[in-house]
VEXDOVO-542667 format. One record per residue (C-alpha): residue number from 1; residue in one letter; x, y, z. Coordinates in nm, 2 decimals. Example, Ala and Ser with C-alpha at 12.3 -4.5 7.8 and 13.67 -1.06 7.14 Angstrom:
# residues 2
REC | resi | resn | c1 | c2 | c3
REC | 1 | A | 1.23 | -0.45 | 0.78
REC | 2 | S | 1.37 | -0.11 | 0.71
***
This chain:
# residues 386
REC | resi | resn | c1 | c2 | c3
REC | 1 | M | -3.93 | -9.05 | -10.87
REC | 2 | D | -4.07 | -8.86 | -10.57
REC | 3 | D | -4.29 | -9.12 | -10.47
REC | 4 | R | -4.05 | -9.24 | -10.21
REC | 5 | Y | -4.03 | -8.90 | -10.04
REC | 6 | K | -4.36 | -8.82 | -10.06
REC | 7 | L | -4.43 | -9.18 | -9.86
REC | 8 | E | -4.18 | -9.09 | -9.60
REC | 9 | L | -4.35 | -8.75 | -9.55
REC | 10 | Q | -4.67 | -8.91 | -9.48
REC | 11 | Q | -4.51 | -9.15 | -9.25
REC | 12 | L | -4.38 | -8.83 | -9.09
REC | 13 | Q | -4.75 | -8.72 | -9.07
REC | 14 | E | -4.88 | -9.02 | -8.93
REC | 15 | Q | -4.59 | -9.00 | -8.65
REC | 16 | G | -4.67 | -8.66 | -8.56
REC | 17 | L | -4.32 | -8.58 | -8.67
REC | 18 | Y | -4.38 | -8.36 | -8.97
REC | 19 | R | -4.28 | -7.99 | -9.00
REC | 20 | Q | -4.37 | -7.67 | -9.11
REC | 21 | M | -4.22 | -7.36 | -9.12
REC | 22 | R | -4.45 | -7.06 | -8.93
REC | 23 | L | -4.42 | -6.71 | -9.15
REC | 24 | L | -4.35 | -6.45 | -8.94
REC | 25 | A | -4.48 | -6.09 | -9.07
REC | 26 | S | -4.25 | -5.88 | -8.83
REC | 27 | G | -3.92 | -5.87 | -8.71
REC | 28 | A | -3.75 | -6.08 | -8.43
REC | 29 | D | -3.90 | -5.96 | -8.09
REC | 30 | R | -4.06 | -6.06 | -7.77
REC | 31 | R | -4.43 | -6.03 | -7.96
REC | 32 | V | -4.45 | -6.05 | -8.36
REC | 33 | Q | -4.72 | -6.09 | -8.62
REC | 34 | I | -4.82 | -6.42 | -8.73
REC | 35 | D | -5.09 | -6.48 | -8.97
REC | 36 | G | -5.24 | -6.13 | -8.89
REC | 37 | R | -5.23 | -6.17 | -8.56
REC | 38 | P | -5.01 | -6.05 | -8.25
REC | 39 | M | -4.80 | -6.35 | -8.08
REC | 40 | G | -4.60 | -6.37 | -7.77
REC | 41 | V | -4.26 | -6.55 | -7.84
REC | 42 | F | -4.13 | -6.79 | -7.62
REC | 43 | C | -3.89 | -6.97 | -7.87
REC | 44 | S | -3.65 | -6.71 | -7.97
REC | 45 | N | -3.29 | -6.73 | -7.92
REC | 46 | N | -3.29 | -6.37 | -7.92
REC | 47 | Y | -3.19 | -6.37 | -7.58
REC | 48 | L | -3.13 | -6.02 | -7.47
REC | 49 | G | -3.35 | -5.87 | -7.72
REC | 50 | L | -3.07 | -5.72 | -7.99
REC | 51 | A | -3.23 | -5.84 | -8.32
REC | 52 | N | -3.38 | -5.47 | -8.36
REC | 53 | H | -3.15 | -5.28 | -8.15
REC | 54 | P | -3.13 | -4.89 | -8.30
REC | 55 | D | -2.73 | -4.91 | -8.25
REC | 56 | I | -2.73 | -5.24 | -8.45
REC | 57 | I | -2.93 | -5.11 | -8.72
REC | 58 | A | -2.75 | -4.78 | -8.75
REC | 59 | A | -2.43 | -4.97 | -8.77
REC | 60 | V | -2.56 | -5.17 | -9.04
REC | 61 | K | -2.70 | -4.85 | -9.22
REC | 62 | K | -2.36 | -4.69 | -9.21
REC | 63 | G | -2.17 | -5.03 | -9.27
REC | 64 | L | -2.39 | -5.06 | -9.61
REC | 65 | D | -2.27 | -4.71 | -9.75
REC | 66 | E | -1.90 | -4.78 | -9.68
REC | 67 | W | -1.89 | -5.16 | -9.75
REC | 68 | G | -2.19 | -5.29 | -9.96
REC | 69 | F | -2.35 | -5.58 | -9.87
REC | 70 | G | -2.12 | -5.89 | -10.00
REC | 71 | S | -1.81 | -5.98 | -9.96
REC | 72 | G | -1.74 | -6.08 | -10.33
REC | 73 | G | -1.52 | -6.43 | -10.26
REC | 74 | S | -1.40 | -6.67 | -9.99
REC | 75 | R | -1.18 | -6.47 | -9.70
REC | 76 | L | -0.88 | -6.66 | -9.89
REC | 77 | V | -0.96 | -6.46 | -10.24
REC | 78 | C | -1.12 | -6.15 | -10.19
REC | 79 | G | -1.34 | -6.14 | -9.94
REC | 80 | N | -1.15 | -6.08 | -9.65
REC | 81 | M | -1.22 | -5.73 | -9.51
REC | 82 | T | -1.13 | -5.48 | -9.24
REC | 83 | P | -1.39 | -5.57 | -8.99
REC | 84 | H | -1.39 | -5.91 | -9.05
REC | 85 | Q | -1.02 | -5.91 | -8.90
REC | 86 | R | -1.07 | -5.60 | -8.66
REC | 87 | L | -1.37 | -5.80 | -8.50
REC | 88 | E | -1.15 | -6.15 | -8.49
REC | 89 | G | -0.90 | -5.95 | -8.32
REC | 90 | R | -1.13 | -5.80 | -8.07
REC | 91 | L | -1.31 | -6.14 | -7.99
REC | 92 | A | -0.97 | -6.33 | -7.92
REC | 93 | A | -0.84 | -6.06 | -7.71
REC | 94 | W | -1.17 | -6.03 | -7.51
REC | 95 | L | -1.18 | -6.44 | -7.46
REC | 96 | G | -0.82 | -6.45 | -7.38
REC | 97 | K | -0.73 | -6.67 | -7.68
REC | 98 | E | -0.45 | -6.59 | -7.92
REC | 99 | A | -0.66 | -6.58 | -8.24
REC | 100 | C | -1.04 | -6.61 | -8.38
REC | 101 | L | -1.17 | -6.75 | -8.70
REC | 102 | I | -1.52 | -6.63 | -8.86
REC | 103 | F | -1.76 | -6.87 | -9.01
REC | 104 | P | -2.07 | -6.81 | -9.16
REC | 105 | S | -2.24 | -6.98 | -8.88
REC | 106 | G | -2.21 | -7.17 | -8.55
REC | 107 | Y | -2.31 | -7.49 | -8.72
REC | 108 | A | -2.02 | -7.42 | -9.01
REC | 109 | A | -1.77 | -7.37 | -8.76
REC | 110 | N | -1.84 | -7.70 | -8.56
REC | 111 | H | -1.86 | -7.88 | -8.87
REC | 112 | A | -1.49 | -7.72 | -8.98
REC | 113 | I | -1.33 | -7.77 | -8.67
REC | 114 | L | -1.44 | -8.16 | -8.66
REC | 115 | T | -1.32 | -8.26 | -8.99
REC | 116 | A | -1.01 | -8.07 | -9.01
REC | 117 | L | -0.84 | -8.13 | -8.70
REC | 118 | P | -0.91 | -8.48 | -8.60
REC | 119 | G | -0.71 | -8.71 | -8.79
REC | 120 | K | -0.82 | -9.10 | -8.88
REC | 121 | D | -0.59 | -9.22 | -8.59
REC | 122 | D | -0.78 | -8.97 | -8.36
REC | 123 | L | -1.08 | -9.05 | -8.10
REC | 124 | V | -1.38 | -8.80 | -8.06
REC | 125 | V | -1.60 | -8.79 | -7.77
REC | 126 | I | -1.90 | -8.62 | -7.76
REC | 127 | D | -2.16 | -8.57 | -7.49
REC | 128 | K | -2.49 | -8.74 | -7.61
REC | 129 | L | -2.69 | -8.46 | -7.63
REC | 130 | V | -2.48 | -8.18 | -7.79
REC | 131 | H | -2.59 | -7.98 | -8.09
REC | 132 | A | -2.62 | -8.14 | -8.43
REC | 133 | S | -2.36 | -7.98 | -8.59
REC | 134 | I | -2.13 | -8.15 | -8.38
REC | 135 | I | -2.24 | -8.47 | -8.45
REC | 136 | D | -2.22 | -8.40 | -8.82
REC | 137 | G | -1.90 | -8.27 | -8.82
REC | 138 | A | -1.78 | -8.55 | -8.59
REC | 139 | L | -1.91 | -8.82 | -8.80
REC | 140 | A | -1.85 | -8.67 | -9.14
REC | 141 | G | -1.46 | -8.67 | -8.99
REC | 142 | P | -1.21 | -8.96 | -9.04
REC | 143 | A | -1.14 | -9.00 | -8.65
REC | 144 | T | -1.34 | -9.28 | -8.43
REC | 145 | V | -1.67 | -9.09 | -8.30
REC | 146 | R | -1.79 | -9.24 | -7.97
REC | 147 | T | -2.07 | -9.05 | -7.70
REC | 148 | W | -2.15 | -9.06 | -7.34
REC | 149 | P | -2.41 | -9.03 | -7.17
REC | 150 | H | -2.52 | -8.68 | -7.10
REC | 151 | R | -2.32 | -8.51 | -6.81
REC | 152 | Q | -2.19 | -8.85 | -6.68
REC | 153 | T | -1.86 | -8.85 | -6.72
REC | 154 | E | -1.79 | -9.23 | -6.57
REC | 155 | K | -1.82 | -9.39 | -6.93
REC | 156 | L | -1.60 | -9.10 | -7.07
REC | 157 | R | -1.29 | -9.18 | -6.88
REC | 158 | K | -1.34 | -9.57 | -6.92
REC | 159 | L | -1.35 | -9.47 | -7.32
REC | 160 | L | -1.00 | -9.28 | -7.30
REC | 161 | D | -0.88 | -9.55 | -7.06
REC | 162 | R | -0.91 | -9.80 | -7.34
REC | 163 | G | -0.63 | -9.62 | -7.53
REC | 164 | G | -0.57 | -9.70 | -7.90
REC | 165 | Y | -0.59 | -9.35 | -8.04
REC | 166 | E | -0.32 | -9.07 | -8.10
REC | 167 | Q | -0.50 | -8.78 | -7.99
REC | 168 | A | -0.83 | -8.75 | -7.81
REC | 169 | F | -1.09 | -8.46 | -7.84
REC | 170 | I | -1.34 | -8.43 | -7.60
REC | 171 | V | -1.64 | -8.22 | -7.73
REC | 172 | T | -1.96 | -8.06 | -7.55
REC | 173 | D | -2.18 | -7.77 | -7.56
REC | 174 | S | -2.16 | -7.56 | -7.25
REC | 175 | L | -2.57 | -7.49 | -7.24
REC | 176 | F | -2.74 | -7.74 | -7.40
REC | 177 | S | -3.00 | -7.60 | -7.62
REC | 178 | M | -3.28 | -7.86 | -7.55
REC | 179 | D | -3.18 | -7.93 | -7.18
REC | 180 | G | -3.09 | -7.57 | -7.02
REC | 181 | D | -2.86 | -7.75 | -6.83
REC | 182 | F | -2.47 | -7.68 | -6.81
REC | 183 | A | -2.17 | -7.91 | -6.89
REC | 184 | P | -1.99 | -8.07 | -6.58
REC | 185 | L | -1.69 | -7.84 | -6.69
REC | 186 | A | -1.46 | -7.87 | -6.40
REC | 187 | E | -1.47 | -8.27 | -6.45
REC | 188 | L | -1.41 | -8.24 | -6.81
REC | 189 | A | -1.11 | -7.98 | -6.75
REC | 190 | E | -1.00 | -8.25 | -6.50
REC | 191 | I | -1.01 | -8.51 | -6.75
REC | 192 | K | -0.84 | -8.34 | -7.05
REC | 193 | K | -0.57 | -8.28 | -6.84
REC | 194 | K | -0.53 | -8.65 | -6.72
REC | 195 | Y | -0.54 | -8.82 | -7.05
REC | 196 | N | -0.35 | -8.49 | -7.25
REC | 197 | A | -0.68 | -8.42 | -7.48
REC | 198 | M | -0.79 | -8.13 | -7.66
REC | 199 | L | -1.16 | -7.99 | -7.51
REC | 200 | V | -1.37 | -7.82 | -7.72
REC | 201 | V | -1.67 | -7.62 | -7.62
REC | 202 | D | -1.97 | -7.51 | -7.77
REC | 203 | E | -2.08 | -7.19 | -7.63
REC | 204 | A | -2.33 | -7.08 | -7.85
REC | 205 | H | -2.63 | -7.03 | -7.59
REC | 206 | A | -2.41 | -6.89 | -7.31
REC | 207 | F | -2.22 | -6.66 | -7.52
REC | 208 | G | -2.33 | -6.33 | -7.47
REC | 209 | C | -2.54 | -6.43 | -7.18
REC | 210 | I | -2.33 | -6.56 | -6.90
REC | 211 | G | -2.02 | -6.47 | -6.77
REC | 212 | P | -1.81 | -6.18 | -6.71
REC | 213 | E | -1.98 | -5.93 | -6.96
REC | 214 | G | -2.11 | -6.24 | -7.12
REC | 215 | A | -1.79 | -6.40 | -7.20
REC | 216 | G | -1.93 | -6.71 | -7.16
REC | 217 | Y | -1.98 | -7.02 | -6.92
REC | 218 | G | -1.60 | -7.10 | -6.93
REC | 219 | A | -1.53 | -6.78 | -6.82
REC | 220 | E | -1.80 | -6.79 | -6.54
REC | 221 | T | -1.65 | -7.10 | -6.41
REC | 222 | G | -1.31 | -6.98 | -6.46
REC | 223 | L | -1.23 | -7.24 | -6.69
REC | 224 | S | -1.13 | -7.05 | -6.97
REC | 225 | E | -0.79 | -7.16 | -7.05
REC | 226 | A | -0.89 | -7.52 | -7.00
REC | 227 | V | -1.08 | -7.47 | -7.28
REC | 228 | D | -0.85 | -7.55 | -7.62
REC | 229 | I | -1.13 | -7.42 | -7.86
REC | 230 | M | -1.42 | -7.21 | -7.81
REC | 231 | V | -1.71 | -7.18 | -8.07
REC | 232 | A | -1.97 | -6.93 | -8.02
REC | 233 | T | -2.22 | -6.77 | -8.25
REC | 234 | F | -2.36 | -6.40 | -8.35
REC | 235 | S | -2.71 | -6.56 | -8.39
REC | 236 | K | -2.85 | -6.57 | -8.07
REC | 237 | A | -2.73 | -6.34 | -7.80
REC | 238 | L | -2.59 | -6.09 | -8.02
REC | 239 | G | -2.91 | -6.10 | -8.25
REC | 240 | G | -2.70 | -6.13 | -8.56
REC | 241 | A | -2.57 | -6.39 | -8.82
REC | 242 | G | -2.23 | -6.56 | -8.82
REC | 243 | G | -2.01 | -6.77 | -8.64
REC | 244 | F | -1.65 | -6.79 | -8.49
REC | 245 | V | -1.37 | -7.02 | -8.33
REC | 246 | A | -1.13 | -6.90 | -8.04
REC | 247 | A | -0.84 | -7.09 | -8.01
REC | 248 | S | -0.44 | -7.11 | -8.02
REC | 249 | R | -0.30 | -6.89 | -8.33
REC | 250 | T | -0.14 | -7.24 | -8.45
REC | 251 | I | -0.51 | -7.42 | -8.45
REC | 252 | V | -0.65 | -7.09 | -8.59
REC | 253 | D | -0.37 | -7.11 | -8.87
REC | 254 | Y | -0.47 | -7.46 | -8.95
REC | 255 | L | -0.83 | -7.41 | -9.02
REC | 256 | V | -0.76 | -7.14 | -9.23
REC | 257 | N | -0.55 | -7.37 | -9.42
REC | 258 | K | -0.73 | -7.71 | -9.39
REC | 259 | A | -1.07 | -7.63 | -9.31
REC | 260 | R | -1.27 | -7.68 | -9.65
REC | 261 | G | -1.58 | -7.50 | -9.41
REC | 262 | F | -1.37 | -7.23 | -9.44
REC | 263 | I | -1.16 | -7.22 | -9.75
REC | 264 | F | -1.46 | -7.30 | -10.00
REC | 265 | T | -1.72 | -7.03 | -9.85
REC | 266 | T | -1.81 | -6.72 | -9.93
REC | 267 | G | -1.71 | -6.47 | -9.62
REC | 268 | I | -1.97 | -6.33 | -9.42
REC | 269 | P | -2.11 | -5.95 | -9.55
REC | 270 | A | -1.90 | -5.71 | -9.35
REC | 271 | V | -2.21 | -5.53 | -9.21
REC | 272 | N | -2.26 | -5.89 | -9.01
REC | 273 | C | -1.92 | -5.79 | -8.82
REC | 274 | L | -2.04 | -5.46 | -8.77
REC | 275 | A | -2.37 | -5.56 | -8.63
REC | 276 | A | -2.16 | -5.79 | -8.41
REC | 277 | E | -1.94 | -5.51 | -8.26
REC | 278 | A | -2.23 | -5.30 | -8.17
REC | 279 | A | -2.39 | -5.57 | -8.01
REC | 280 | L | -2.07 | -5.67 | -7.80
REC | 281 | D | -2.08 | -5.30 | -7.73
REC | 282 | I | -2.42 | -5.27 | -7.57
REC | 283 | I | -2.39 | -5.67 | -7.39
REC | 284 | Q | -2.07 | -5.50 | -7.21
REC | 285 | R | -2.24 | -5.15 | -7.11
REC | 286 | E | -2.57 | -5.34 | -7.02
REC | 287 | P | -2.52 | -5.60 | -6.78
REC | 288 | Q | -2.89 | -5.55 | -6.67
REC | 289 | R | -2.98 | -5.71 | -6.97
REC | 290 | R | -2.81 | -6.03 | -6.90
REC | 291 | Q | -2.92 | -6.02 | -6.54
REC | 292 | R | -3.30 | -5.94 | -6.62
REC | 293 | L | -3.25 | -6.26 | -6.88
REC | 294 | I | -3.12 | -6.53 | -6.58
REC | 295 | D | -3.39 | -6.38 | -6.33
REC | 296 | H | -3.65 | -6.46 | -6.60
REC | 297 | G | -3.52 | -6.80 | -6.58
REC | 298 | R | -3.54 | -6.88 | -6.23
REC | 299 | Y | -3.85 | -6.71 | -6.19
REC | 300 | L | -4.04 | -6.96 | -6.48
REC | 301 | R | -3.86 | -7.27 | -6.34
REC | 302 | E | -4.00 | -7.17 | -6.01
REC | 303 | K | -4.37 | -7.12 | -6.14
REC | 304 | C | -4.32 | -7.49 | -6.34
REC | 305 | R | -4.22 | -7.70 | -6.01
REC | 306 | E | -4.52 | -7.50 | -5.84
REC | 307 | R | -4.73 | -7.69 | -6.11
REC | 308 | L | -4.53 | -7.97 | -6.09
REC | 309 | W | -4.42 | -7.98 | -6.45
REC | 310 | D | -4.17 | -8.16 | -6.54
REC | 311 | T | -3.83 | -7.93 | -6.65
REC | 312 | G | -3.58 | -8.20 | -6.68
REC | 313 | G | -3.27 | -8.04 | -6.54
REC | 314 | S | -3.29 | -7.69 | -6.65
REC | 315 | E | -3.07 | -7.46 | -6.44
REC | 316 | S | -3.12 | -7.14 | -6.72
REC | 317 | Y | -3.33 | -6.96 | -6.96
REC | 318 | I | -3.38 | -7.20 | -7.16
REC | 319 | V | -3.68 | -7.42 | -6.99
REC | 320 | P | -3.79 | -7.73 | -7.13
REC | 321 | I | -4.18 | -7.88 | -7.01
REC | 322 | I | -4.15 | -8.25 | -7.10
REC | 323 | L | -4.47 | -8.39 | -7.22
REC | 324 | G | -4.36 | -8.75 | -7.38
REC | 325 | T | -4.54 | -8.80 | -7.71
REC | 326 | A | -4.50 | -8.61 | -8.02
REC | 327 | E | -4.84 | -8.61 | -8.06
REC | 328 | R | -4.94 | -8.47 | -7.71
REC | 329 | T | -4.66 | -8.20 | -7.77
REC | 330 | V | -4.80 | -8.10 | -8.10
REC | 331 | D | -5.16 | -8.01 | -7.95
REC | 332 | V | -5.03 | -7.83 | -7.68
REC | 333 | S | -4.81 | -7.61 | -7.87
REC | 334 | R | -5.15 | -7.57 | -8.11
REC | 335 | R | -5.35 | -7.49 | -7.85
REC | 336 | L | -5.10 | -7.21 | -7.72
REC | 337 | F | -5.09 | -7.11 | -8.03
REC | 338 | E | -5.49 | -7.05 | -8.09
REC | 339 | R | -5.43 | -6.82 | -7.78
REC | 340 | G | -5.15 | -6.61 | -7.87
REC | 341 | F | -4.81 | -6.79 | -7.74
REC | 342 | F | -4.57 | -6.89 | -8.02
REC | 343 | V | -4.42 | -7.23 | -7.87
REC | 344 | P | -4.31 | -7.47 | -8.13
REC | 345 | A | -4.34 | -7.84 | -8.02
REC | 346 | I | -3.99 | -7.99 | -8.02
REC | 347 | R | -3.99 | -8.37 | -8.12
REC | 348 | P | -3.77 | -8.65 | -8.23
REC | 349 | P | -3.53 | -8.64 | -8.38
REC | 350 | T | -3.44 | -8.31 | -8.22
REC | 351 | V | -3.49 | -8.48 | -7.88
REC | 352 | P | -3.48 | -8.84 | -7.78
REC | 353 | P | -3.83 | -9.07 | -7.80
REC | 354 | A | -4.06 | -9.00 | -7.56
REC | 355 | G | -3.90 | -8.65 | -7.50
REC | 356 | S | -4.08 | -8.43 | -7.70
REC | 357 | R | -4.14 | -8.13 | -7.52
REC | 358 | L | -4.21 | -7.74 | -7.54
REC | 359 | R | -3.85 | -7.57 | -7.56
REC | 360 | I | -3.92 | -7.24 | -7.37
REC | 361 | S | -3.65 | -6.98 | -7.41
REC | 362 | L | -3.68 | -6.65 | -7.27
REC | 363 | M | -3.53 | -6.28 | -7.36
REC | 364 | S | -3.43 | -6.03 | -7.15
REC | 365 | E | -3.76 | -5.82 | -7.25
REC | 366 | H | -3.98 | -6.05 | -7.15
REC | 367 | T | -4.18 | -5.92 | -6.83
REC | 368 | Q | -4.26 | -6.09 | -6.54
REC | 369 | E | -4.61 | -6.10 | -6.63
REC | 370 | D | -4.55 | -6.23 | -7.00
REC | 371 | I | -4.43 | -6.57 | -6.81
REC | 372 | D | -4.73 | -6.56 | -6.58
REC | 373 | D | -4.99 | -6.51 | -6.90
REC | 374 | L | -4.78 | -6.83 | -7.05
REC | 375 | C | -4.79 | -7.03 | -6.75
REC | 376 | E | -5.16 | -6.94 | -6.68
REC | 377 | N | -5.28 | -7.03 | -7.04
REC | 378 | L | -5.07 | -7.37 | -7.02
REC | 379 | Q | -5.22 | -7.46 | -6.70
REC | 380 | N | -5.56 | -7.43 | -6.87
REC | 381 | I | -5.41 | -7.67 | -7.15
REC | 382 | I | -5.24 | -7.95 | -6.96
REC | 383 | M | -5.31 | -8.18 | -6.64
REC | 384 | P | -5.06 | -8.06 | -6.31
REC | 385 | G | -4.84 | -8.31 | -6.26
REC | 386 | I | -4.70 | -8.41 | -6.60
***
C-alpha cells in the first residue's frame, strides 16, 4: 500500500527535492544547538529576537497560573476567554480597524477568509508569489481564481476589465517571504478603488517590523485605510504562535458565523494571547529593535552586491541568494552547515524551477560581525558572479 509513496519519495531524493527536519536542542535564537554543535541561525522568522525574551516568558508563566494552558473548546462553545478578546480589541484599535479575530495561525486565517468570503460568482486575483496559505485557501473556495505576474499589475487590470464577476478580491502579501520585496500597494489601492474590489493584504513578514510602532507595510505607506482585510501572525516578529484578521465589524462577524476554519477549531491558549500582548509592549517601547533589523538588511544587501550575488529584488531583511538548481543550492547549504551556519536550501515547489536559493532572514539580534562571518564563509564556498 505504501509503494506509490515510497516511489514518489525516491523521485524527490533523485531530484534533490527531498526534505528533512533538523532537530534543534535549544530555543529559538541567533545561535542554537544542532547535533551537539553551536550554529549561527540565518533562517529564522524570529525577526526581533522575542521568542526568548524574559518579559514574554514571565507573561506566559504568570498566565499559566491564572488561565492554565488549553482553551477547552472552540471559541463559539467554551474556548473564548478574556485574553482573546482583550488582544483582539487592542489590535483593532491600534491598526485602525473596527474589529479583529484571532486564528490558530496565519495559514488558518488566510484559508478561512478565502473559503468563507468569496462566493461562486466572485473572482479572486492573487500575485503569483503569494504565500501557499493564500493559494490553498483560494483554490479551496468556490470563486474563480486567477493570478498576475509578481508585482506587475497590468495583467491584474486586464483580468478585472473582463468583468463577469459579482465581487473581486485582490489578494497579496505585503512583504514576500521568499523574495524580500514589497507589494506595489499604492497601485493595488488605486486598482481596488477603480474596480470596487476588496483588497486583502497578508502582513505576516512585515507586521511588528515595519511601519509606525511596527503596524505593518500598509501603515508605513499610509495606505492602511485602503486595505479592507489585513492578515498577520504572532509567530514571526512577535516570537509566539497564532494569527489574526483585522477588518470591518461586518467582515469579522461574518467570519465568526461562516468561516469553518474558525468555527470548528479549538481556540488558541490564552497564554498565547498574553505572550502576544507582551511582545507588542516590547515592540512599541523598543523601536531600536526594528531599526537594527532594517539596518542589517541594508548591510547584507550591500555585501551581496559587492560580491555580485543575485539577490533578486530584495529590499528588506529577507535576502535570497539565488543559486539556480536545487542540487547546487543543497550542496552550498550543506557546506555552510559544516562551517557552523544554518541556512536551509529553498527549492521547488516553494520557489519556481531554476529559482532555488538560500533564503537569508535576519534578526535584530544579529551583529554586523555575524553577517560578515556568513558572507566570508559563503564567499569561500561559491564562485563570484552567480
